[in-house]
C-alpha positions as CSV (number, residue, x, y, z in Angstrom):
1,M,-1.3,-43.9,-25.8
2,R,-3.5,-41.2,-27.1
3,T,-5.0,-40.5,-23.7
4,W,-1.5,-40.3,-22.2
5,I,-0.4,-37.7,-24.9
6,F,-3.5,-35.6,-24.2
7,S,-2.9,-35.8,-20.5
8,I,0.7,-34.6,-20.9
9,L,-0.4,-31.8,-23.3
10,G,-3.1,-30.8,-20.7
11,L,-0.6,-30.6,-17.9
12,A,1.8,-28.6,-20.0
13,L,-0.9,-26.1,-20.8
14,L,-1.9,-25.8,-17.2
15,G,1.8,-25.3,-16.3
16,C,2.0,-22.5,-18.9
17,L,-1.1,-20.8,-17.5
18,A,0.3,-21.0,-13.9
19,V,3.6,-19.4,-15.0
20,S,1.6,-16.7,-16.8
21,D,-0.5,-16.0,-13.7
22,L,2.7,-15.8,-11.5
23,A,4.3,-13.4,-13.9
24,Q,1.1,-11.2,-13.9
25,E,1.0,-11.3,-10.1
26,K,4.7,-10.3,-9.8
27,A,4.0,-7.4,-12.2
28,E,1.1,-6.3,-9.9
29,V,3.2,-6.6,-6.8
30,D,5.9,-4.5,-8.4
31,A,3.4,-1.9,-9.3
32,I,2.1,-1.7,-5.7
33,R,5.6,-1.5,-4.3
34,I,6.3,1.5,-6.6
35,L,2.9,3.2,-5.8
36,E,3.5,2.7,-2.0
37,S,6.9,4.4,-2.4
38,K,5.3,7.3,-4.3
39,W,2.6,7.5,-1.6
40,V,5.2,7.7,1.2
41,D,7.4,10.2,-0.7
42,A,4.5,12.4,-1.6
43,Y,3.3,12.5,2.0
44,K,6.8,13.2,3.3
45,Q,7.4,16.0,0.8
46,R,3.8,17.4,1.3
47,R,3.0,17.1,-2.4
48,I,-0.8,17.4,-1.8
49,A,-1.8,16.9,-5.4
50,A,0.3,13.7,-5.7
51,V,-1.2,12.4,-2.4
52,A,-4.8,13.2,-3.6
53,A,-4.2,11.4,-6.9
54,L,-3.2,8.2,-5.1
55,L,-6.3,8.1,-2.8
56,A,-9.7,6.8,-3.7
57,E,-12.6,9.2,-3.1
58,D,-13.8,7.0,-0.2
59,Y,-10.3,6.5,1.3
60,V,-10.2,6.1,5.1
61,I,-7.1,6.2,7.4
62,T,-6.8,5.3,11.1
63,L,-3.9,6.9,12.8
64,E,-1.9,5.8,15.8
65,D,-4.1,7.6,18.3
66,G,-7.2,5.9,16.9
67,S,-8.5,9.0,15.0
68,T,-9.9,8.4,11.5
69,Y,-10.0,10.7,8.5
70,G,-11.5,10.5,5.0
71,K,-9.7,11.7,1.9
72,V,-10.4,15.4,2.4
73,G,-9.7,15.2,6.2
74,F,-6.3,13.5,5.6
75,I,-5.3,16.0,2.9
76,S,-6.2,18.8,5.3
77,Y,-4.1,17.2,8.0
78,N,-1.2,16.8,5.6
79,A,-1.4,20.4,4.5
80,G,-1.5,21.6,8.1
81,P,1.4,22.4,10.5
82,L,3.3,19.2,9.7
83,R,6.9,18.6,8.9
84,V,8.0,15.0,8.1
85,D,11.8,14.4,8.3
86,I,11.8,10.6,8.1
87,A,9.3,8.3,6.6
88,D,10.7,4.8,6.0
89,L,9.1,1.4,5.3
90,T,10.8,-1.9,6.1
91,D,9.6,-5.5,6.3
92,V,7.2,-4.8,3.4
93,K,4.9,-7.7,2.4
94,I,2.3,-7.5,-0.3
95,R,-0.5,-10.0,-0.7
96,M,-2.6,-10.0,-3.9
97,H,-6.3,-10.9,-4.1
98,E,-7.4,-10.3,-7.7
99,N,-8.0,-6.5,-7.8
100,I,-7.0,-5.9,-4.1
101,A,-3.5,-5.6,-2.7
102,V,-2.9,-5.7,1.0
103,L,0.5,-4.3,2.0
104,T,1.9,-4.6,5.6
105,A,5.1,-3.1,6.8
106,A,7.0,-1.6,9.7
107,Y,7.0,2.2,9.5
108,H,9.2,4.8,11.0
109,E,8.2,8.5,10.9
110,R,9.9,11.4,12.6
111,G,9.0,15.0,12.4
112,E,7.1,17.9,13.9
113,F,3.4,18.6,14.2
114,S,2.1,21.9,15.6
115,G,5.5,22.7,17.0
116,K,5.9,19.4,18.8
117,S,8.4,16.7,17.8
118,Y,7.3,13.1,17.3
119,D,9.0,9.8,16.5
120,Y,6.7,6.9,15.7
121,H,7.7,3.3,15.1
122,D,4.5,1.7,13.8
123,R,3.1,-1.3,11.9
124,L,0.9,-0.3,9.0
125,T,-1.6,-1.9,6.7
126,D,-2.4,-0.2,3.3
127,V,-5.1,-1.6,1.1
128,W,-5.0,-0.8,-2.6
129,M,-7.8,-1.5,-5.1
130,K,-7.6,-1.6,-8.9
131,S,-10.6,-0.2,-10.6
132,G,-10.9,0.8,-14.2
133,G,-7.2,-0.2,-14.7
134,K,-5.9,2.1,-12.0
135,W,-4.6,1.3,-8.5
136,Q,-5.8,3.6,-5.7
137,L,-5.3,3.5,-2.0
138,I,-8.6,2.8,-0.2
139,A,-7.6,2.3,3.4
140,S,-4.6,2.7,5.8
141,H,-4.2,1.7,9.4
142,Y,-1.3,2.6,11.6
143,S,-0.7,1.2,15.0
144,V,2.1,1.4,17.6
145,P,3.1,-2.1,18.7
146,A,2.6,-2.8,22.4
147,S,5.7,-3.2,24.4
148,L,6.6,-6.7,25.3
């Protein structure tokens, strides 16, 4: 009988810990969703300081054409002759791995770069890392889906 009671108490404790872990993960997913929204808005509105604050020092981005930029290069690109009219995310999925969050989404961006209009319909992956209690974007990859 005593073994049975301890078994039940042990299972109840494990259940409580699992619920606590799920609540923590949901809070982290919500935080990433908010940060991703801030990232897209700051990029669209060309708020360079806000963009810089969200990016890790060793941030790297791969754009649709295969070009890559580090943090300084991407900020320079964003500060250049760019106008973003639409920047929308859909089909957002976030996967948590301890202090790493991997976000995938469909992305639509329309605007003008160096006087030329563009309209992208991409898939993207953003990788966020929590270090010192702060989430920062460490990598982004944008690709145009192949036509089927």
